[in-house]
N, C-alpha and C positions, 0 to 999 in steps of 0.2 A: 504494500500500500504506500502510495507516495505521501510526502510530508503534508501537503495541503489537505488531503483526505484525512490524515491522522488528526490534524488540528481541528478540522470541522467535526469529526466524529467525537472527539473529546468534548468539544463545546456542546454538541447535541446531547451527549450523555449527561453532562452537567445540567443543562436546561431541563432535561427529562427528570432528573433527580429533584431539582428545585420545584418543578410544577407538579410532581407526584410524590411529595415528601412523605405522605401518609403510608405509601408502600414501603418506604425505607426506614420509617420510624421504629424505634425500639422502646417507645414510651410505655411504661408499665404502671405508671402512677406513683412510683417511688421517688421521683425527683421533680424539680421544677422544669417543665418542658421549654420555658422561655430561654433558660440557660443553654440547654441542649440545642435548641434551634439556632441560637446565635453562634454556638460553636460550629454547628453544621454549616451555617452561612459562611463562616470564616473559611471552612474547608472548601466550599464551592468557590468563594472569591479567590482562594489560592489556586484552584484549578484554572480559573479564567486567566489569572496572572501567568501561569505556566503556558497557556495557549498563546497569550500575547508575546511572551518571551520567544516561543518557538517561531511565531510569525516574524518577529523582529530579526531573529537570527537568519531565517530563510531569506528575508529581504536583503540583509547585509551581504549574504553569500552571493545572491543573484546580482546585486549591484556591482560587487567586485568582479564577478565572472564576466559580466557584460560591459563593464566600464561605464555604467550609467549612474545617475545621481540616486542617492538612497531614498529620498522622499517619494519620488515617482515609483520606484520599485516597490517600496512599502505599500503604497496605495494599490498597486497592481496585485500584490500578494493578498492584501486584505480583501480585495474584490474577489479573487479566486476562492479564498476561504469562505467568504459570504455566499458565493454561488454554490459551493459544495454543501454548506450548511443548509441552504434553502432546499437543495435536492433531497437531503436526508430528512429534513423536517416535513417536506411535502409528502414524502412517502408514508409518514405517520398520520397525516391529516386527511388527505384527499384519496378516496378509493380509486380514482382514475390513475393516480400515480402509483398507488400500492398494488394495483392489479394489472399494470402494464409496464412494459419496458420501453425506454427510448431506443429507437432504431433509425438507421438511415436506409432510404430506399436504394437498392442496389441495381435495379434494372428498370428500364422504361416499360410502360404498359400496365403497371399496377394501378388499380382503381380503389379509392376509398369506398368501403362497403356501406358507408352511411350516406355521404353526399353524392356518391357516384361520379366524382370528379377524378381526373387522372392525377396520379402522384408522380412527380418528376424524379429522375435519378439524382441522388445526392440530397434529396429533401429529407428533413427530419420528420419522423412519424412516431406513433405509439403502437406497440404490438401487445396483444393480449397474452398474459402469462399462460393461461390454460390451453390456448390453441394456436398462438402465434399469428393470428389474423392481424393485418396492419390497417391503421386508420390515421387520418389527420388528427393531430393533437386536439384541436378545438372540437372536432366532431365527436371524438370518443368522450371528451369531458362533458359535452352536452348530453350524450347518450347515458352516461353513468349517473347523471342527475336523476334520471327516470327509471333506469333498469340496471340490474347487476349481472347481466349475462352478455355474451358475445352477440352482436347484431347479425352475424352470419350463421353461426352454427349453434347458437344458444347455450354453449357450455357456460356453466356458472363461473363468474369471475372469482379467481383466487386472489386473496390479498395476503401480502406478506407484512410482517411486523419488522421494522428495522431494529428495534431494541429487543434483545432477548436476554433479560436479566434473570 
């Protein structure tokens, strides 16, 4: 796994722990939960600081390798991490992301099964996990708002959970 994905994954796991703290809580009534929560928050803040440090080191390394200024390179790395984090979080939120994979159309002549429009070679599309049928991203997102099966073969949409704790 490359460093950008590692950073994004660490951030996503930390956000998951913070937003689902009840799943990770060990509160049994024998102590003041506010103290434990603030300690836990400190742990999570430390994890975010580690991610920022990893991002900074990656940007410094890339800036040196490419002979570019650090600030521009840092912004590019932060953007890359943000995009990866968005992809990870989207898979946990939207069934259209969790039940499909991003794919590129590899040959001409493929048609979106929903809108019946041609998909061009090199175009980005979404493929169902259950059957691999391909659709325009917008089309499958609109479909999934109403149904949870493939528009062509009716196989039930499989969803994957990114976090397996």
